TORKOL-4160 file (C-alpha; in steps of 0.2 Angstrom, whole numbers, padded with zeros to 4 digits, m for minus):
368
<pt num="1" X="0490" Y="0141" Z="0420"/>
<pt num="2" X="0474" Y="0137" Z="0410"/>
<pt num="3" X="0469" Y="0119" Z="0408"/>
<pt num="4" X="0472" Y="0113" Z="0390"/>
<pt num="5" X="0457" Y="0116" Z="0379"/>
<pt num="6" X="0447" Y="0124" Z="0393"/>
<pt num="7" X="0437" Y="0139" Z="0387"/>
<pt num="8" X="0438" Y="0151" Z="0402"/>
<pt num="9" X="0424" Y="0162" Z="0408"/>
<pt num="10" X="0436" Y="0177" Z="0407"/>
<pt num="11" X="0454" Y="0181" Z="0404"/>
<pt num="12" X="0463" Y="0197" Z="0400"/>
<pt num="13" X="0471" Y="0201" Z="0383"/>
<pt num="14" X="0488" Y="0208" Z="0387"/>
<pt num="15" X="0495" Y="0207" Z="0370"/>
<pt num="16" X="0497" Y="0226" Z="0367"/>
<pt num="17" X="0510" Y="0237" Z="0375"/>
<pt num="18" X="0507" Y="0231" Z="0392"/>
<pt num="19" X="0525" Y="0223" Z="0394"/>
<pt num="20" X="0534" Y="0237" Z="0387"/>
<pt num="21" X="0525" Y="0250" Z="0398"/>
<pt num="22" X="0527" Y="0240" Z="0414"/>
<pt num="23" X="0546" Y="0237" Z="0409"/>
<pt num="24" X="0548" Y="0256" Z="0407"/>
<pt num="25" X="0542" Y="0258" Z="0425"/>
<pt num="26" X="0554" Y="0245" Z="0432"/>
<pt num="27" X="0569" Y="0253" Z="0423"/>
<pt num="28" X="0564" Y="0270" Z="0429"/>
<pt num="29" X="0562" Y="0265" Z="0447"/>
<pt num="30" X="0545" Y="0273" Z="0448"/>
<pt num="31" X="0535" Y="0258" Z="0453"/>
<pt num="32" X="0524" Y="0265" Z="0468"/>
<pt num="33" X="0510" Y="0278" Z="0467"/>
<pt num="34" X="0521" Y="0292" Z="0460"/>
<pt num="35" X="0525" Y="0292" Z="0441"/>
<pt num="36" X="0519" Y="0297" Z="0424"/>
<pt num="37" X="0507" Y="0283" Z="0421"/>
<pt num="38" X="0496" Y="0286" Z="0435"/>
<pt num="39" X="0492" Y="0304" Z="0429"/>
<pt num="40" X="0491" Y="0298" Z="0412"/>
<pt num="41" X="0479" Y="0284" Z="0416"/>
<pt num="42" X="0468" Y="0296" Z="0426"/>
<pt num="43" X="0467" Y="0308" Z="0411"/>
<pt num="44" X="0464" Y="0296" Z="0398"/>
<pt num="45" X="0451" Y="0285" Z="0407"/>
<pt num="46" X="0442" Y="0301" Z="0413"/>
<pt num="47" X="0441" Y="0307" Z="0394"/>
<pt num="48" X="0435" Y="0290" Z="0389"/>
<pt num="49" X="0420" Y="0292" Z="0401"/>
<pt num="50" X="0418" Y="0310" Z="0397"/>
<pt num="51" X="0421" Y="0315" Z="0415"/>
<pt num="52" X="0431" Y="0330" Z="0420"/>
<pt num="53" X="0440" Y="0322" Z="0435"/>
<pt num="54" X="0447" Y="0304" Z="0438"/>
<pt num="55" X="0455" Y="0299" Z="0454"/>
<pt num="56" X="0463" Y="0282" Z="0452"/>
<pt num="57" X="0462" Y="0270" Z="0467"/>
<pt num="58" X="0470" Y="0253" Z="0472"/>
<pt num="59" X="0454" Y="0243" Z="0468"/>
<pt num="60" X="0435" Y="0245" Z="0464"/>
<pt num="61" X="0429" Y="0242" Z="0482"/>
<pt num="62" X="0439" Y="0256" Z="0490"/>
<pt num="63" X="0433" Y="0267" Z="0475"/>
<pt num="64" X="0416" Y="0265" Z="0482"/>
<pt num="65" X="0421" Y="0268" Z="0500"/>
<pt num="66" X="0431" Y="0283" Z="0494"/>
<pt num="67" X="0415" Y="0290" Z="0485"/>
<pt num="68" X="0405" Y="0287" Z="0501"/>
<pt num="69" X="0418" Y="0296" Z="0512"/>
<pt num="70" X="0420" Y="0310" Z="0500"/>
<pt num="71" X="0401" Y="0313" Z="0501"/>
<pt num="72" X="0401" Y="0312" Z="0520"/>
<pt num="73" X="0391" Y="0296" Z="0522"/>
<pt num="74" X="0392" Y="0291" Z="0540"/>
<pt num="75" X="0385" Y="0281" Z="0554"/>
<pt num="76" X="0366" Y="0282" Z="0555"/>
<pt num="77" X="0364" Y="0285" Z="0536"/>
<pt num="78" X="0356" Y="0273" Z="0524"/>
<pt num="79" X="0362" Y="0269" Z="0506"/>
<pt num="80" X="0351" Y="0260" Z="0494"/>
<pt num="81" X="0360" Y="0245" Z="0486"/>
<pt num="82" X="0354" Y="0232" Z="0473"/>
<pt num="83" X="0354" Y="0215" Z="0482"/>
<pt num="84" X="0360" Y="0206" Z="0466"/>
<pt num="85" X="0378" Y="0212" Z="0464"/>
<pt num="86" X="0395" Y="0207" Z="0471"/>
<pt num="87" X="0396" Y="0209" Z="0489"/>
<pt num="88" X="0409" Y="0223" Z="0488"/>
<pt num="89" X="0395" Y="0236" Z="0485"/>
<pt num="90" X="0387" Y="0233" Z="0502"/>
<pt num="91" X="0404" Y="0230" Z="0511"/>
<pt num="92" X="0409" Y="0248" Z="0506"/>
<pt num="93" X="0393" Y="0255" Z="0514"/>
<pt num="94" X="0398" Y="0246" Z="0530"/>
<pt num="95" X="0416" Y="0252" Z="0529"/>
<pt num="96" X="0408" Y="0270" Z="0530"/>
<pt num="97" X="0398" Y="0264" Z="0546"/>
<pt num="98" X="0382" Y="0267" Z="0536"/>
<pt num="99" X="0368" Y="0254" Z="0533"/>
<pt num="100" X="0365" Y="0246" Z="0516"/>
<pt num="101" X="0346" Y="0244" Z="0512"/>
<pt num="102" X="0343" Y="0231" Z="0499"/>
<pt num="103" X="0333" Y="0234" Z="0483"/>
<pt num="104" X="0325" Y="0221" Z="0472"/>
<pt num="105" X="0329" Y="0220" Z="0453"/>
<pt num="106" X="0319" Y="0225" Z="0438"/>
<pt num="107" X="0314" Y="0209" Z="0429"/>
<pt num="108" X="0318" Y="0216" Z="0412"/>
<pt num="109" X="0335" Y="0223" Z="0414"/>
<pt num="110" X="0341" Y="0214" Z="0430"/>
<pt num="111" X="0347" Y="0230" Z="0437"/>
<pt num="112" X="0340" Y="0239" Z="0452"/>
<pt num="113" X="0321" Y="0242" Z="0452"/>
<pt num="114" X="0316" Y="0261" Z="0452"/>
<pt num="115" X="0299" Y="0256" Z="0459"/>
<pt num="116" X="0308" Y="0247" Z="0474"/>
<pt num="117" X="0320" Y="0261" Z="0476"/>
<pt num="118" X="0305" Y="0273" Z="0479"/>
<pt num="119" X="0298" Y="0261" Z="0492"/>
<pt num="120" X="0314" Y="0259" Z="0502"/>
<pt num="121" X="0318" Y="0277" Z="0505"/>
<pt num="122" X="0317" Y="0283" Z="0523"/>
<pt num="123" X="0321" Y="0299" Z="0532"/>
<pt num="124" X="0339" Y="0292" Z="0534"/>
<pt num="125" X="0342" Y="0288" Z="0516"/>
<pt num="126" X="0357" Y="0298" Z="0509"/>
<pt num="127" X="0362" Y="0290" Z="0493"/>
<pt num="128" X="0357" Y="0277" Z="0479"/>
<pt num="129" X="0371" Y="0266" Z="0474"/>
<pt num="130" X="0367" Y="0260" Z="0456"/>
<pt num="131" X="0375" Y="0245" Z="0449"/>
<pt num="132" X="0376" Y="0242" Z="0430"/>
<pt num="133" X="0375" Y="0223" Z="0432"/>
<pt num="134" X="0385" Y="0212" Z="0420"/>
<pt num="135" X="0387" Y="0227" Z="0409"/>
<pt num="136" X="0369" Y="0232" Z="0406"/>
<pt num="137" X="0365" Y="0250" Z="0412"/>
<pt num="138" X="0352" Y="0254" Z="0425"/>
<pt num="139" X="0338" Y="0266" Z="0421"/>
<pt num="140" X="0347" Y="0282" Z="0426"/>
<pt num="141" X="0334" Y="0295" Z="0421"/>
<pt num="142" X="0321" Y="0287" Z="0433"/>
<pt num="143" X="0334" Y="0284" Z="0447"/>
<pt num="144" X="0340" Y="0302" Z="0445"/>
<pt num="145" X="0323" Y="0309" Z="0445"/>
<pt num="146" X="0319" Y="0299" Z="0462"/>
<pt num="147" X="0336" Y="0306" Z="0469"/>
<pt num="148" X="0332" Y="0324" Z="0464"/>
<pt num="149" X="0315" Y="0323" Z="0472"/>
<pt num="150" X="0322" Y="0316" Z="0488"/>
<pt num="151" X="0338" Y="0326" Z="0488"/>
<pt num="152" X="0349" Y="0310" Z="0487"/>
<pt num="153" X="0367" Y="0307" Z="0480"/>
<pt num="154" X="0368" Y="0295" Z="0466"/>
<pt num="155" X="0384" Y="0284" Z="0465"/>
<pt num="156" X="0387" Y="0273" Z="0450"/>
<pt num="157" X="0395" Y="0257" Z="0453"/>
<pt num="158" X="0401" Y="0254" Z="0435"/>
<pt num="159" X="0414" Y="0240" Z="0439"/>
<pt num="160" X="0406" Y="0229" Z="0426"/>
<pt num="161" X="0401" Y="0241" Z="0413"/>
<pt num="162" X="0416" Y="0249" Z="0405"/>
<pt num="163" X="0410" Y="0257" Z="0389"/>
<pt num="164" X="0392" Y="0254" Z="0391"/>
<pt num="165" X="0380" Y="0268" Z="0386"/>
<pt num="166" X="0364" Y="0274" Z="0393"/>
<pt num="167" X="0355" Y="0285" Z="0380"/>
<pt num="168" X="0371" Y="0287" Z="0370"/>
<pt num="169" X="0381" Y="0293" Z="0385"/>
<pt num="170" X="0394" Y="0282" Z="0393"/>
<pt num="171" X="0390" Y="0276" Z="0411"/>
<pt num="172" X="0402" Y="0281" Z="0425"/>
<pt num="173" X="0398" Y="0300" Z="0424"/>
<pt num="174" X="0379" Y="0300" Z="0425"/>
<pt num="175" X="0377" Y="0302" Z="0444"/>
<pt num="176" X="0386" Y="0312" Z="0457"/>
<pt num="177" X="0401" Y="0301" Z="0457"/>
<pt num="178" X="0405" Y="0285" Z="0447"/>
<pt num="179" X="0417" Y="0271" Z="0452"/>
<pt num="180" X="0425" Y="0257" Z="0442"/>
<pt num="181" X="0435" Y="0241" Z="0445"/>
<pt num="182" X="0450" Y="0235" Z="0434"/>
<pt num="183" X="0452" Y="0218" Z="0442"/>
<pt num="184" X="0459" Y="0205" Z="0430"/>
<pt num="185" X="0443" Y="0198" Z="0423"/>
<pt num="186" X="0436" Y="0216" Z="0419"/>
<pt num="187" X="0435" Y="0223" Z="0401"/>
<pt num="188" X="0451" Y="0232" Z="0404"/>
<pt num="189" X="0463" Y="0228" Z="0419"/>
<pt num="190" X="0477" Y="0235" Z="0429"/>
<pt num="191" X="0478" Y="0218" Z="0439"/>
<pt num="192" X="0469" Y="0226" Z="0454"/>
<pt num="193" X="0464" Y="0244" Z="0453"/>
<pt num="194" X="0449" Y="0256" Z="0453"/>
<pt num="195" X="0444" Y="0274" Z="0449"/>
<pt num="196" X="0432" Y="0287" Z="0455"/>
<pt num="197" X="0425" Y="0299" Z="0442"/>
<pt num="198" X="0416" Y="0316" Z="0444"/>
<pt num="199" X="0413" Y="0332" Z="0435"/>
<pt num="200" X="0413" Y="0341" Z="0452"/>
<pt num="201" X="0431" Y="0349" Z="0455"/>
<pt num="202" X="0428" Y="0350" Z="0474"/>
<pt num="203" X="0422" Y="0332" Z="0476"/>
<pt num="204" X="0438" Y="0327" Z="0465"/>
<pt num="205" X="0449" Y="0337" Z="0476"/>
<pt num="206" X="0442" Y="0329" Z="0492"/>
<pt num="207" X="0443" Y="0312" Z="0485"/>
<pt num="208" X="0461" Y="0314" Z="0480"/>
<pt num="209" X="0465" Y="0321" Z="0497"/>
<pt num="210" X="0457" Y="0307" Z="0507"/>
<pt num="211" X="0465" Y="0294" Z="0495"/>
<pt num="212" X="0482" Y="0300" Z="0500"/>
<pt num="213" X="0481" Y="0298" Z="0519"/>
<pt num="214" X="0473" Y="0315" Z="0520"/>
<pt num="215" X="0490" Y="0323" Z="0519"/>
<pt num="216" X="0491" Y="0342" Z="0517"/>
<pt num="217" X="0496" Y="0348" Z="0500"/>
<pt num="218" X="0505" Y="0363" Z="0508"/>
<pt num="219" X="0514" Y="0354" Z="0523"/>
<pt num="220" X="0522" Y="0337" Z="0521"/>
<pt num="221" X="0517" Y="0324" Z="0534"/>
<pt num="222" X="0503" Y="0335" Z="0541"/>
<pt num="223" X="0487" Y="0326" Z="0541"/>
<pt num="224" X="0471" Y="0336" Z="0547"/>
<pt num="225" X="0460" Y="0321" Z="0548"/>
<pt num="226" X="0460" Y="0302" Z="0546"/>
<pt num="227" X="0462" Y="0297" Z="0527"/>
<pt num="228" X="0466" Y="0281" Z="0518"/>
<pt num="229" X="0480" Y="0274" Z="0507"/>
<pt num="230" X="0469" Y="0270" Z="0492"/>
<pt num="231" X="0482" Y="0274" Z="0479"/>
<pt num="232" X="0485" Y="0265" Z="0462"/>
<pt num="233" X="0504" Y="0261" Z="0458"/>
<pt num="234" X="0513" Y="0267" Z="0443"/>
<pt num="235" X="0516" Y="0249" Z="0438"/>
<pt num="236" X="0497" Y="0245" Z="0438"/>
<pt num="237" X="0493" Y="0262" Z="0429"/>
<pt num="238" X="0506" Y="0257" Z="0415"/>
<pt num="239" X="0496" Y="0241" Z="0412"/>
<pt num="240" X="0480" Y="0252" Z="0412"/>
<pt num="241" X="0487" Y="0264" Z="0399"/>
<pt num="242" X="0491" Y="0250" Z="0388"/>
<pt num="243" X="0474" Y="0243" Z="0390"/>
<pt num="244" X="0466" Y="0259" Z="0387"/>
<pt num="245" X="0474" Y="0260" Z="0370"/>
<pt num="246" X="0463" Y="0246" Z="0365"/>
<pt num="247" X="0447" Y="0248" Z="0375"/>
<pt num="248" X="0436" Y="0253" Z="0360"/>
<pt num="249" X="0441" Y="0236" Z="0352"/>
<pt num="250" X="0438" Y="0227" Z="0368"/>
<pt num="251" X="0420" Y="0234" Z="0370"/>
<pt num="252" X="0416" Y="0230" Z="0352"/>
<pt num="253" X="0423" Y="0212" Z="0353"/>
<pt num="254" X="0411" Y="0210" Z="0369"/>
<pt num="255" X="0396" Y="0216" Z="0359"/>
<pt num="256" X="0401" Y="0206" Z="0344"/>
<pt num="257" X="0402" Y="0190" Z="0354"/>
<pt num="258" X="0385" Y="0194" Z="0362"/>
<pt num="259" X="0377" Y="0195" Z="0345"/>
<pt num="260" X="0384" Y="0178" Z="0340"/>
<pt num="261" X="0378" Y="0170" Z="0356"/>
<pt num="262" X="0361" Y="0178" Z="0353"/>
<pt num="263" X="0360" Y="0171" Z="0336"/>
<pt num="264" X="0365" Y="0153" Z="0341"/>
<pt num="265" X="0355" Y="0152" Z="0356"/>
<pt num="266" X="0339" Y="0160" Z="0350"/>
<pt num="267" X="0324" Y="0149" Z="0352"/>
<pt num="268" X="0332" Y="0137" Z="0364"/>
<pt num="269" X="0317" Y="0131" Z="0375"/>
<pt num="270" X="0319" Y="0136" Z="0393"/>
<pt num="271" X="0333" Y="0148" Z="0390"/>
<pt num="272" X="0331" Y="0167" Z="0392"/>
<pt num="273" X="0345" Y="0177" Z="0384"/>
<pt num="274" X="0354" Y="0193" Z="0390"/>
<pt num="275" X="0343" Y="0208" Z="0389"/>
<pt num="276" X="0347" Y="0225" Z="0381"/>
<pt num="277" X="0334" Y="0239" Z="0383"/>
<pt num="278" X="0330" Y="0250" Z="0369"/>
<pt num="279" X="0339" Y="0265" Z="0378"/>
<pt num="280" X="0354" Y="0255" Z="0383"/>
<pt num="281" X="0370" Y="0249" Z="0374"/>
<pt num="282" X="0376" Y="0235" Z="0385"/>
<pt num="283" X="0395" Y="0232" Z="0386"/>
<pt num="284" X="0391" Y="0213" Z="0390"/>
<pt num="285" X="0405" Y="0211" Z="0403"/>
<pt num="286" X="0398" Y="0194" Z="0404"/>
<pt num="287" X="0386" Y="0186" Z="0392"/>
<pt num="288" X="0372" Y="0180" Z="0404"/>
<pt num="289" X="0357" Y="0168" Z="0402"/>
<pt num="290" X="0343" Y="0162" Z="0413"/>
<pt num="291" X="0341" Y="0144" Z="0414"/>
<pt num="292" X="0322" Y="0142" Z="0417"/>
<pt num="293" X="0313" Y="0129" Z="0427"/>
<pt num="294" X="0307" Y="0120" Z="0411"/>
<pt num="295" X="0325" Y="0118" Z="0404"/>
<pt num="296" X="0330" Y="0100" Z="0404"/>
<pt num="297" X="0344" Y="0103" Z="0417"/>
<pt num="298" X="0344" Y="0115" Z="0432"/>
<pt num="299" X="0356" Y="0130" Z="0432"/>
<pt num="300" X="0369" Y="0120" Z="0442"/>
<pt num="301" X="0366" Y="0105" Z="0432"/>
<pt num="302" X="0370" Y="0114" Z="0416"/>
<pt num="303" X="0386" Y="0121" Z="0424"/>
<pt num="304" X="0392" Y="0103" Z="0428"/>
<pt num="305" X="0387" Y="0098" Z="0410"/>
<pt num="306" X="0398" Y="0112" Z="0402"/>
<pt num="307" X="0412" Y="0109" Z="0414"/>
<pt num="308" X="0413" Y="0091" Z="0409"/>
<pt num="309" X="0416" Y="0098" Z="0391"/>
<pt num="310" X="0429" Y="0110" Z="0397"/>
<pt num="311" X="0418" Y="0125" Z="0397"/>
<pt num="312" X="0420" Y="0137" Z="0412"/>
<pt num="313" X="0405" Y="0147" Z="0418"/>
<pt num="314" X="0399" Y="0156" Z="0433"/>
<pt num="315" X="0383" Y="0157" Z="0442"/>
<pt num="316" X="0375" Y="0174" Z="0446"/>
<pt num="317" X="0379" Y="0182" Z="0463"/>
<pt num="318" X="0370" Y="0176" Z="0478"/>
<pt num="319" X="0359" Y="0191" Z="0483"/>
<pt num="320" X="0366" Y="0200" Z="0498"/>
<pt num="321" X="0351" Y="0200" Z="0508"/>
<pt num="322" X="0353" Y="0181" Z="0509"/>
<pt num="323" X="0372" Y="0182" Z="0515"/>
<pt num="324" X="0375" Y="0179" Z="0533"/>
<pt num="325" X="0382" Y="0196" Z="0536"/>
<pt num="326" X="0367" Y="0205" Z="0529"/>
<pt num="327" X="0352" Y="0193" Z="0531"/>
<pt num="328" X="0337" Y="0200" Z="0540"/>
<pt num="329" X="0324" Y="0188" Z="0534"/>
<pt num="330" X="0318" Y="0199" Z="0520"/>
<pt num="331" X="0312" Y="0193" Z="0503"/>
<pt num="332" X="0317" Y="0201" Z="0486"/>
<pt num="333" X="0308" Y="0189" Z="0474"/>
<pt num="334" X="0316" Y="0195" Z="0457"/>
<pt num="335" X="0334" Y="0195" Z="0464"/>
<pt num="336" X="0331" Y="0178" Z="0471"/>
<pt num="337" X="0324" Y="0170" Z="0455"/>
<pt num="338" X="0338" Y="0178" Z="0444"/>
<pt num="339" X="0351" Y="0172" Z="0456"/>
<pt num="340" X="0345" Y="0154" Z="0456"/>
<pt num="341" X="0343" Y="0154" Z="0437"/>
<pt num="342" X="0357" Y="0165" Z="0431"/>
<pt num="343" X="0373" Y="0159" Z="0422"/>
<pt num="344" X="0387" Y="0168" Z="0415"/>
<pt num="345" X="0395" Y="0160" Z="0399"/>
<pt num="346" X="0413" Y="0162" Z="0393"/>
<pt num="347" X="0415" Y="0181" Z="0389"/>
<pt num="348" X="0433" Y="0185" Z="0386"/>
<pt num="349" X="0437" Y="0198" Z="0372"/>
<pt num="350" X="0449" Y="0185" Z="0365"/>
<pt num="351" X="0435" Y="0172" Z="0362"/>
<pt num="352" X="0434" Y="0165" Z="0344"/>
<pt num="353" X="0418" Y="0162" Z="0334"/>
<pt num="354" X="0422" Y="0143" Z="0335"/>
<pt num="355" X="0423" Y="0144" Z="0354"/>
<pt num="356" X="0406" Y="0152" Z="0355"/>
<pt num="357" X="0399" Y="0139" Z="0343"/>
<pt num="358" X="0406" Y="0126" Z="0354"/>
<pt num="359" X="0398" Y="0133" Z="0370"/>
<pt num="360" X="0381" Y="0135" Z="0361"/>
<pt num="361" X="0382" Y="0117" Z="0354"/>
<pt num="362" X="0385" Y="0110" Z="0371"/>
<pt num="363" X="0370" Y="0120" Z="0378"/>
<pt num="364" X="0359" Y="0114" Z="0364"/>
<pt num="365" X="0364" Y="0096" Z="0365"/>
<pt num="366" X="0355" Y="0095" Z="0382"/>
<pt num="367" X="0339" Y="0100" Z="0373"/>
<pt num="368" X="0341" Y="0088" Z="0359"/>
């Protein structure tokens, strides 16, 4: 239960047809991975992202692993991964018995640096895992050009970027395979859940096959290789179908909130506001700022100050090259700086202008 008067950093909007559709599932008895809502969710989300094929999964992490497995990534292979992202991106590479190689950030967009991508390629590199951090697209043209020259797969981790656009095209279908998460704090949610998208029918067929225990479509209970149980349930898909009915309004709300934050926080000394490149249309999954060293409080000090006023926030991710499971003593200075300074402000689609004004006023009171 939400603390009274607390402005949460993120919460879902479940005020549409979510309860009705989930109740239909319960009444029908189709609550597992078979049922009309799974195929409907796959069709409608694929259409939203302009992808020919969508394979729903049980969460976003396994969607990345399924993408890697579908492409044949295996032991001895290297996958380039931005260090500044949620740990699931690197974990999925490890699940495939491959090695994540960490890439620094572009200082302007905060997404992975194409220059550092080029530097990190070796003869063992097989794929680039692109993350659209906090809703801002990475520079896909430059990344795809690098991938084409070195004959690499491009996997989009668009878990945080539902509805974001790169040069007027929605993210998620700009590489070989795209993946999404529908966790409860995402722009649309199925509670848990994920999806894999591609225009390649053979890759889609392979992904669906592996997702369902690698069971033969011709012979029941015959499994020609080791597969996975990565299926989405009909109950979760019912929630997702209801969310998809309002996804355009959710994305529009996120962008409207970002514009309001930007107006209110413009010119605050020591604060850098969320970027948006000329070629990008961020979905602002989180409205993020950088708390510079000349701000009156440290980033963590500002978190504590806002929490005392019942405003919930989140720090940026800890770079993966600094985590015990992945640390090898390397330095990625941009990722490290962004992680130390980055702060995510309340970003729910349900935010009111008055709540955004309350957050901004609390931040500006520190400066005054």
